[in-house]
FIVEX-881949 format. One line per field, with one value per residue: chain; residue number from 1; x negated, z, y of N, C-alpha, C in turn. Coordinates in Angstrom, 1 decimal. Atoms other than C-alpha are relative to their C-alpha. Layout:
residues N
vomi c(A, ...);
lumgu c(NUM, ...);
nu c(X, ...);
nw c(Z, ...);
nv c(Y, ...);
cau c(X, ...);
caw c(Z, ...);
cav c(Y, ...);
cu c(X, ...);
cw c(Z, ...);
cv c(Y, ...);
***
This chain:
residues 197
vomi c(A, A, A, A, A, A, A, A, A, A, A, A, A, A, A, A, A, A, A, A, A, A, A, A, A, A, A, A, A, A, A, A, A, A, A, A, A, A, A, A, A, A, A, A, A, A, A, A, A, A, A, A, A, A, A, A, A, A, A, A, A, A, A, A, A, A, A, A, A, A, A, A, A, A, A, A, A, A, A, A, A, A, A, A, A, A, A, A, A, A, A, A, A, A, A, A, A, A, A, A, A, A, A, A, A, A, A, A, A, A, A, A, A, A, A, A, A, A, A, A, A, A, A, A, A, A, A, A, A, A, A, A, A, A, A, A, A, A, A, A, A, A, A, A, A, A, A, A, A, A, A, A, A, A, A, A, A, A, A, A, A, A, A, A, A, A, A, A, A, A, A, A, A, A, A, A, A, A, A, A, A, A, A, A, A, A, A, A, A, A, A, A, A, A, A, A, A);
lumgu c(1, 2, 3, 4, 5, 6, 7, 8, 9, 10, 11, 12, 13, 14, 15, 16, 17, 18, 19, 20, 21, 22, 23, 24, 25, 26, 27, 28, 29, 30, 31, 32, 33, 34, 35, 36, 37, 38, 39, 40, 41, 42, 43, 44, 45, 46, 47, 48, 49, 50, 51, 52, 53, 54, 55, 56, 57, 58, 59, 60, 61, 62, 63, 64, 65, 66, 67, 68, 69, 70, 71, 72, 73, 74, 75, 76, 77, 78, 79, 80, 81, 82, 83, 84, 85, 86, 87, 88, 89, 90, 91, 92, 93, 94, 95, 96, 97, 98, 99, 100, 101, 102, 103, 104, 105, 106, 107, 108, 109, 110, 111, 112, 113, 114, 115, 116, 117, 118, 119, 120, 121, 122, 123, 124, 125, 126, 127, 128, 129, 130, 131, 132, 133, 134, 135, 136, 137, 138, 139, 140, 141, 142, 143, 144, 145, 146, 147, 148, 149, 150, 151, 152, 153, 154, 155, 156, 157, 158, 159, 160, 161, 162, 163, 164, 165, 166, 167, 168, 169, 170, 171, 172, 173, 174, 175, 176, 177, 178, 179, 180, 181, 182, 183, 184, 185, 186, 187, 188, 189, 190, 191, 192, 193, 194, 195, 196, 197);
nu c(0.8, 1.1, 0.9, 0.7, 1.0, 1.1, 0.8, 0.7, 1.1, 1.0, 0.7, 0.7, 1.2, 0.3, -1.1, 0.2, -1.2, 0.2, -1.3, 0.0, -1.2, -0.2, 0.6, 1.3, 0.7, 0.6, 0.3, -0.4, 0.4, -0.8, 0.7, -0.9, -1.0, 0.5, 1.2, 1.1, -0.5, -0.9, 0.3, -1.0, 0.5, -1.1, 0.5, -1.0, -0.4, 0.8, -0.7, -0.5, 0.7, -0.5, 0.7, -0.3, -1.4, -0.1, 1.0, 1.4, 0.2, -0.6, 0.5, 0.7, -1.0, -0.5, 1.1, -0.2, -1.2, 0.4, 0.8, -0.8, -1.0, 0.6, 0.0, 1.1, 0.5, 0.8, 1.4, 0.8, 1.2, 1.0, 0.1, -1.3, 0.2, -0.6, 0.1, -1.2, 0.2, -1.1, 0.3, -1.3, 0.1, -0.2, 0.9, -0.3, 0.7, 0.9, 0.5, 1.1, 0.5, 1.4, 0.2, 1.4, 0.6, 0.1, -1.1, -0.8, -0.6, -1.1, 0.0, -1.3, 0.3, -0.8, 0.9, -0.6, -0.2, 1.3, 0.6, 0.9, -0.6, -0.4, -0.1, 0.2, 0.6, 0.6, 0.1, 0.2, -1.3, -0.2, -0.8, -1.4, -0.5, 0.0, 1.3, 0.1, 0.7, -1.1, -0.8, 0.8, 0.0, -1.1, 0.5, 0.9, -0.6, -0.2, -1.2, -1.2, -0.3, -0.9, -0.9, -1.1, -1.0, -0.3, -0.9, 0.8, 1.0, -0.4, -1.1, 0.6, 0.5, -1.1, -0.8, 0.8, -0.4, -1.3, 0.3, 0.6, -1.1, -0.9, 0.8, 0.2, -1.3, -0.2, 0.9, -0.5, -1.2, 0.4, 0.7, -1.1, -0.7, 0.8, 0.1, -1.3, 0.0, 1.0, -0.6, -1.1, 0.6, 0.7, -1.1, -0.5, 1.0, 0.0, -1.2, 0.2, 0.9, -0.7, -1.1, 0.7, 0.5);
nw c(0.9, 0.4, -1.2, -0.2, 1.1, -0.3, -1.1, 0.5, 0.8, -0.8, -0.7, 1.0, 0.6, 1.4, 0.9, 1.1, 0.8, 1.4, 0.5, 1.4, 0.7, -0.1, 1.2, -0.3, -1.0, -1.1, -1.2, -1.2, -1.3, -1.1, -1.2, -1.2, 0.0, -0.8, -0.7, 1.0, 1.2, 0.9, 1.4, 1.0, 1.4, 0.9, 1.4, 1.0, 0.7, 1.2, 1.2, 0.0, -1.1, -0.1, 0.9, 1.4, 0.3, 0.5, 1.0, -0.5, -0.4, -1.4, -0.9, -1.1, -0.9, -0.8, -1.0, -1.0, -0.9, -1.0, -1.0, -0.9, -0.8, -1.3, -0.3, -0.9, -0.2, 1.2, -0.2, 0.9, 0.2, 0.9, 1.3, 0.7, 1.3, 0.0, -1.4, -0.8, -0.5, 0.5, 1.4, 0.8, 1.2, -0.2, -0.9, -0.8, -1.2, -0.3, -1.4, -0.1, -1.4, 0.0, -1.2, -0.2, -0.6, -1.4, -0.1, 1.2, 0.4, 0.9, 0.9, 0.7, 1.1, 1.1, 1.2, 1.2, 0.9, 0.4, -1.2, -0.7, -1.3, 0.0, -1.4, -0.9, -1.4, -0.5, -1.5, -0.6, -0.4, -1.4, -0.2, 0.0, -1.2, -1.1, -0.7, -0.8, 0.9, 0.8, -0.9, -0.3, 1.2, 0.0, -0.3, 1.0, 1.2, 1.0, -0.3, 0.2, 1.5, 0.4, -1.2, 0.0, 1.0, 0.8, -0.8, -1.0, 0.6, 0.0, 1.0, 1.3, 0.7, 0.3, 1.1, 1.0, 1.3, 0.3, 0.2, 1.3, 1.1, 0.1, 0.4, 1.4, 0.6, -0.2, 0.9, 1.3, 0.1, 0.0, 1.3, 1.0, -0.3, 0.4, 1.5, 0.5, -0.3, 0.9, 1.3, 0.0, 0.0, 1.4, 1.0, -0.2, 0.5, 1.5, 0.5, -0.1, 1.0, 1.3, 0.1, 0.2, 1.4);
nv c(0.8, -0.9, -0.2, 1.3, 0.1, -0.9, 0.5, 1.2, -0.5, -0.7, 1.0, 0.9, -0.6, 0.2, -0.3, -0.9, -0.2, -0.1, -0.5, -0.4, -0.5, -1.4, -0.5, -0.6, 0.8, -0.8, 0.8, -0.8, 0.6, -0.6, 0.4, -0.1, 1.1, 1.1, -0.4, 0.0, -0.7, 0.7, -0.4, 0.3, -0.2, 0.0, 0.0, 0.3, 1.2, 0.4, -0.3, -1.3, -0.8, -1.3, -0.9, 0.3, -0.4, -1.4, -0.3, -0.1, -1.4, -0.2, 1.0, -0.7, -0.6, 1.1, 0.2, -1.1, 0.3, 1.1, -0.6, -0.9, 0.7, 0.2, 1.4, 0.0, 1.3, 0.4, 0.2, -0.8, 0.7, -0.7, 0.6, 0.0, -0.7, -1.3, -0.5, 0.3, 1.3, 0.9, 0.2, 0.0, 0.7, 1.5, 0.5, 1.2, 0.0, 1.2, 0.1, 0.9, 0.3, 0.6, 0.8, 0.2, -1.2, 0.0, 0.8, 0.1, -1.3, 0.0, -1.2, -0.2, -0.9, -0.2, 0.1, -0.4, 1.2, 0.6, 0.6, -0.9, -0.5, -1.5, -0.4, 1.2, -0.1, 1.2, 0.0, 1.3, 0.6, -0.3, -1.2, 0.3, 0.6, -1.0, -0.2, -1.2, -1.0, -0.6, -0.9, -1.2, -0.9, -0.9, -1.3, -0.6, -0.6, 1.0, 0.8, -0.9, -0.1, 1.0, 0.2, -1.0, 0.2, -1.3, -0.9, -0.7, -0.9, -1.4, -0.3, -0.4, 1.2, 1.0, -0.5, -0.7, 0.4, -0.7, -1.4, -0.1, 0.2, -1.1, -1.2, 0.1, -0.4, -1.5, -0.8, 0.2, -0.9, -1.4, -0.3, -0.1, -1.2, -1.1, 0.1, -0.5, -1.5, -0.7, 0.0, -1.0, -1.3, -0.2, -0.1, -1.3, -1.0, 0.1, -0.6, -1.4, -0.6, 0.1, -1.0, -1.3, -0.1);
cau c(13.9, 11.8, 10.3, 9.4, 7.6, 5.7, 4.6, 3.6, 1.5, -0.2, -1.3, -2.7, -6.3, -7.5, -4.3, -4.8, -1.8, -1.5, 1.1, 2.0, 4.7, 4.1, 2.1, -1.1, -3.7, -5.0, -6.6, -5.0, -6.0, -3.8, -5.5, -2.5, -0.4, -2.6, -5.8, -7.9, -7.7, -4.9, -6.0, -3.5, -4.7, -2.2, -2.9, -0.6, -0.1, -2.0, 0.6, 2.0, 0.4, 1.4, -1.2, -0.5, 3.2, 2.3, 0.4, -3.5, -3.4, -1.4, -3.5, -5.7, -2.5, -1.4, -4.8, -4.3, -0.8, -2.2, -4.8, -2.3, 0.1, -0.4, -1.5, -3.6, -4.0, -5.7, -9.3, -11.8, -14.8, -18.0, -17.8, -14.2, -13.9, -11.6, -11.8, -8.2, -9.4, -6.2, -6.3, -3.5, -4.9, -4.2, -5.9, -6.1, -7.2, -10.0, -10.8, -14.1, -15.3, -19.0, -19.2, -23.0, -23.6, -24.5, -22.0, -19.5, -18.1, -14.9, -14.9, -11.6, -11.7, -9.6, -11.0, -10.2, -9.3, -13.0, -13.6, -15.5, -14.9, -13.0, -12.5, -13.4, -14.4, -16.5, -16.5, -17.4, -14.6, -15.2, -13.5, -10.2, -9.8, -9.0, -12.0, -12.9, -15.1, -12.0, -10.1, -13.0, -12.9, -9.6, -11.5, -13.6, -12.8, -13.2, -10.4, -8.0, -8.4, -6.5, -4.3, -1.6, 1.5, 2.6, 5.2, 2.4, 0.4, 0.4, 3.4, 1.2, -0.4, 2.8, 4.6, 1.7, 3.0, 6.5, 5.0, 2.9, 5.9, 8.2, 5.4, 4.7, 8.4, 8.6, 5.5, 6.9, 10.3, 8.6, 6.4, 9.5, 11.3, 8.4, 8.1, 11.8, 11.5, 8.4, 10.3, 13.3, 11.1, 9.2, 12.5, 13.9, 10.7, 10.7, 14.4, 13.7, 10.8, 13.0, 15.8, 13.2, 11.9);
caw c(17.1, 15.9, 19.4, 19.5, 16.1, 17.1, 20.3, 18.5, 16.0, 18.7, 20.4, 17.2, 16.0, 12.5, 10.9, 7.5, 5.6, 1.9, 0.0, -3.5, -6.0, -5.7, -9.0, -7.3, -5.0, -1.6, 1.5, 4.8, 8.4, 11.5, 14.9, 17.2, 16.4, 18.2, 20.2, 17.0, 13.6, 11.3, 7.6, 4.8, 1.2, -1.4, -5.0, -8.0, -10.9, -13.6, -16.2, -15.0, -13.0, -11.9, -13.9, -17.1, -16.8, -17.7, -20.6, -20.2, -19.8, -16.5, -15.0, -13.1, -11.7, -10.5, -8.7, -7.1, -5.9, -4.4, -2.6, -1.3, -0.1, 3.7, 4.5, 7.7, 7.6, 4.2, 4.3, 2.9, 1.5, 0.0, -2.9, -4.0, -7.6, -7.0, -4.0, -3.0, -2.3, -3.8, -7.3, -9.9, -12.8, -13.3, -10.5, -8.4, -4.9, -3.7, -0.2, 0.4, 3.6, 4.0, 6.6, 6.2, 7.3, 10.9, 12.1, 9.5, 7.4, 5.5, 2.4, 1.0, -2.4, -5.1, -8.6, -12.0, -15.0, -15.7, -12.1, -11.0, -7.4, -7.2, -3.5, -0.6, 3.0, 4.7, 8.4, 10.7, 11.3, 15.0, 14.5, 14.0, 17.5, 20.7, 22.4, 25.0, 22.4, 20.3, 23.3, 24.0, 20.5, 21.3, 22.7, 19.6, 16.4, 14.1, 15.9, 15.8, 12.0, 11.8, 14.9, 13.8, 11.7, 9.0, 11.5, 13.9, 11.4, 11.5, 9.7, 6.9, 6.1, 6.3, 3.8, 1.6, -1.3, -1.1, -0.7, -3.8, -5.8, -4.8, -5.0, -8.5, -9.4, -7.8, -9.7, -12.9, -12.3, -11.4, -14.5, -16.7, -15.0, -15.6, -19.2, -19.8, -18.1, -20.2, -23.4, -22.5, -21.8, -25.1, -27.0, -25.4, -26.2, -29.8, -30.2, -28.9, -31.3, -34.2, -33.3, -33.1, -36.5);
cav c(-15.8, -12.8, -12.3, -16.1, -15.9, -12.8, -14.3, -17.5, -15.6, -13.6, -16.9, -18.5, -18.0, -17.5, -16.1, -14.4, -13.0, -13.5, -11.5, -10.3, -9.3, -5.6, -5.2, -3.8, -5.2, -4.0, -5.4, -4.2, -4.7, -4.2, -4.3, -3.9, -7.0, -9.5, -9.7, -9.9, -8.1, -9.2, -9.1, -9.0, -9.5, -8.5, -9.4, -9.2, -9.3, -11.1, -10.3, -7.0, -4.1, -0.7, 1.1, -0.8, 0.2, 3.8, 5.3, 5.3, 9.1, 8.8, 6.0, 8.5, 10.1, 6.7, 6.3, 9.7, 8.8, 5.6, 7.6, 10.1, 7.4, 7.3, 3.8, 3.8, 0.0, 0.0, -1.3, 1.2, -0.7, 0.8, -1.6, -0.9, 0.3, 3.2, 5.5, 4.7, 1.2, -0.2, -1.6, -1.0, -3.0, -6.8, -8.6, -11.8, -12.5, -14.8, -16.1, -17.7, -19.4, -20.0, -22.8, -23.0, -19.4, -18.7, -17.7, -19.0, -16.1, -15.3, -13.1, -11.8, -10.1, -8.6, -9.5, -8.1, -10.3, -10.9, -12.2, -9.1, -7.9, -4.6, -4.6, -6.9, -7.3, -9.9, -10.8, -13.7, -16.2, -15.6, -12.2, -14.0, -15.2, -13.3, -11.8, -9.2, -7.5, -6.8, -5.4, -3.1, -1.7, -0.1, 2.8, 3.3, 5.2, 2.2, 0.3, 3.4, 3.5, 0.3, 0.7, 3.2, 3.1, 5.6, 7.0, 7.9, 9.9, 13.8, 15.3, 16.8, 13.5, 11.5, 13.8, 14.9, 12.8, 14.3, 17.8, 17.2, 16.0, 18.8, 21.4, 20.3, 20.6, 24.1, 25.3, 23.9, 25.7, 29.0, 28.7, 28.1, 31.0, 33.4, 32.2, 32.9, 36.4, 37.2, 36.1, 38.2, 41.2, 40.8, 40.4, 43.6, 45.5, 44.2, 45.2, 48.7, 49.2, 47.9, 50.4, 53.3, 52.4);
cu c(-1.2, -1.0, -0.9, -1.1, -1.1, -0.9, -0.9, -1.2, -1.1, -0.9, -0.9, -1.3, -0.1, 1.1, -0.5, 1.3, -0.3, 1.3, -0.2, 1.3, 0.3, -0.7, -1.2, -0.6, -0.6, -0.3, 0.3, -0.5, 0.8, -0.6, 0.9, 1.0, -0.4, -1.3, -1.2, 0.6, 0.8, -0.3, 1.2, -0.6, 1.2, -0.6, 1.2, -0.2, -1.0, 0.6, 0.5, -0.7, 0.6, -0.6, 0.3, 1.4, 0.1, -1.1, -1.4, -0.3, 0.4, -0.6, -0.8, 1.0, 0.5, -1.0, 0.1, 1.1, -0.3, -0.8, 0.7, 1.1, -0.6, 0.1, -1.2, -0.6, -0.9, -1.5, -0.8, -1.4, -0.9, -0.1, 1.3, -0.2, 0.5, 0.0, 1.2, -0.1, 1.3, -0.3, 1.3, -0.1, 0.3, -1.1, 0.4, -0.8, -0.9, -0.4, -1.1, -0.4, -1.3, -0.2, -1.5, -0.7, 0.1, 0.2, 0.8, 0.7, 1.2, -0.2, 1.3, -0.3, 1.2, -0.9, 0.9, 0.1, -1.3, -0.7, -0.9, 0.7, 0.3, 0.2, -0.2, -0.6, -0.5, -0.2, -0.2, 1.4, 0.3, 0.8, 1.5, 0.5, -0.1, -1.3, 0.0, -0.6, 1.0, 0.8, -0.8, -0.1, 1.2, -0.4, -0.7, 0.8, 0.3, 1.3, 1.3, 0.3, 1.0, 1.1, 1.1, 0.9, 0.2, 0.8, -0.8, -1.0, 0.5, 1.0, -0.6, -0.5, 1.1, 0.8, -0.8, 0.4, 1.3, -0.3, -0.7, 1.0, 0.9, -0.7, -0.2, 1.3, 0.2, -0.9, 0.5, 1.3, -0.3, -0.7, 1.0, 0.7, -0.8, -0.2, 1.3, 0.1, -0.9, 0.6, 1.1, -0.5, -0.6, 1.1, 0.7, -0.9, 0.0, 1.3, 0.0, -0.8, 0.7, 1.1, -0.7, -0.5, 1.1);
cw c(-0.4, 1.1, 0.2, -1.1, 0.3, 1.0, -0.4, -0.8, 0.8, 0.8, -0.9, -0.4, -1.5, -1.0, -1.0, -0.8, -1.5, -0.6, -1.5, -0.5, 0.2, -1.2, 0.3, 1.1, 1.1, 1.1, 1.2, 1.2, 1.1, 1.3, 1.3, 0.1, 0.8, 0.7, -0.9, -1.3, -0.9, -1.4, -0.9, -1.4, -0.9, -1.4, -0.9, -1.0, -1.2, -1.3, 0.0, 1.2, -0.1, -0.9, -1.5, -0.4, -0.5, -1.1, 0.6, 0.6, 1.5, 1.0, 1.2, 1.0, 0.9, 1.1, 1.1, 0.9, 1.0, 1.1, 1.0, 0.8, 1.4, 0.4, 1.0, 0.2, -1.2, 0.3, -1.0, 0.0, -0.9, -1.4, -0.8, -1.3, 0.0, 1.5, 0.8, 0.6, -0.1, -1.5, -0.8, -1.3, 0.3, 0.9, 0.6, 1.2, 0.1, 1.5, 0.0, 1.4, -0.1, 1.3, 0.4, 0.6, 1.5, 0.5, -1.3, -0.4, -1.0, -0.9, -0.8, -1.0, -0.9, -1.2, -1.2, -0.9, -0.4, 1.2, 0.8, 1.3, -0.1, 1.4, 0.9, 1.3, 0.4, 1.5, 0.5, 0.4, 1.5, 0.3, 0.1, 1.2, 1.2, 0.7, 0.8, -0.8, -0.8, 0.9, 0.3, -1.1, 0.0, 0.3, -1.1, -1.2, -1.1, 0.2, -0.3, -1.4, -0.4, 1.1, 0.0, -1.2, -0.7, 0.8, 1.0, -0.6, 0.2, -1.1, -1.4, -0.8, -0.4, -1.2, -1.1, -1.4, -0.4, -0.2, -1.4, -1.1, -0.1, -0.3, -1.4, -0.8, 0.2, -0.9, -1.4, -0.2, 0.0, -1.3, -1.1, 0.2, -0.5, -1.5, -0.6, 0.2, -1.0, -1.4, -0.1, -0.1, -1.4, -1.0, 0.1, -0.6, -1.5, -0.6, 0.1, -1.1, -1.4, -0.1, -0.2, -1.5, -0.9);
cv c(0.8, 0.2, -1.3, -0.1, 0.9, -0.5, -1.2, 0.4, 0.6, -1.0, -0.8, 0.7, -0.2, 0.3, 1.1, 0.1, 0.1, 0.4, 0.5, 0.5, 1.5, 0.7, 0.9, -0.9, 0.9, -1.0, 0.9, -0.7, 0.7, -0.6, 0.0, -1.1, -1.2, 0.4, -0.2, 0.7, -0.9, 0.6, -0.4, 0.3, -0.1, 0.0, -0.3, 1.2, -0.2, 0.4, 1.4, 0.8, 1.4, 1.0, -0.3, 0.3, 1.4, 0.2, 0.2, 1.4, 0.2, -1.0, 0.7, 0.6, -1.1, -0.3, 1.1, -0.2, -1.1, 0.5, 0.9, -0.7, -0.3, -1.5, -0.2, -1.4, -0.5, -0.1, 0.9, -0.7, 0.7, -0.5, 0.0, 0.9, 1.4, 0.5, -0.2, -1.3, -0.9, -0.1, -0.3, -0.7, -1.5, -0.5, -1.4, 0.0, -1.3, 0.0, -1.1, -0.2, -0.7, -0.7, -0.1, 1.3, -0.1, 1.4, -0.2, 1.3, -0.2, 1.2, 0.0, 1.1, 0.2, 0.0, 0.4, -1.2, -0.7, -0.7, 0.9, 0.5, 1.4, 0.5, -1.2, 0.3, -1.4, 0.1, -1.4, -0.6, 0.2, 1.2, -0.3, -0.8, 1.1, 0.1, 1.3, 1.1, 0.8, 1.0, 1.2, 1.0, 1.0, 1.4, 0.7, 0.5, -1.1, -0.8, 0.9, 0.1, -1.0, -0.3, 1.1, -0.3, 1.3, 1.0, 0.7, 1.0, 1.5, 0.3, 0.3, -1.2, -0.9, 0.5, 0.6, -0.4, 0.7, 1.5, 0.2, 0.0, 1.2, 1.3, 0.1, 0.4, 1.5, 0.8, 0.0, 0.9, 1.5, 0.4, 0.2, 1.3, 1.2, 0.0, 0.6, 1.5, 0.7, 0.0, 1.0, 1.4, 0.3, 0.2, 1.4, 1.1, 0.0, 0.6, 1.5, 0.6, -0.1, 1.1, 1.4, 0.1, 0.2);
***
């Protein structure tokens, strides 16, 4: 059944994926699943969000972690609010189709609670159907940016989040150990001086 569905999607034109329930928003693109780019707009939540679940001081850390998370399919857009091009504040998604444009265009966006665009991409509808032009893009760098999975990334990129996490813990443990050693040395030194006095 899974193979039938996959083959069925590969033969259909104009497929856009809409998803949610992850408490952050992002726009992703995968170029290897069909003969045209597959876009996925994820938006959630209006009432709960990943950044609002932590104190304001740690929201920058959450953005850094989002940026460090290896996601080769994430769309990087010059107009996104945060450099990670994912959005952890409350948001909603918007899809606009301009049938009057020549050629007709699709705009997919993530918007904040005030309706301001925080991330988005725009492309002609004709991009959502199989074409030789898309097949030729396989040779180019722009296609490869959206044509790899996390498992195909270099080892260092794939595990950089884990390395950062365990590296931070190691630095913290070493700092605590050095502090304990310094305190013990200072205590011994103070005890000797007291005995001499």
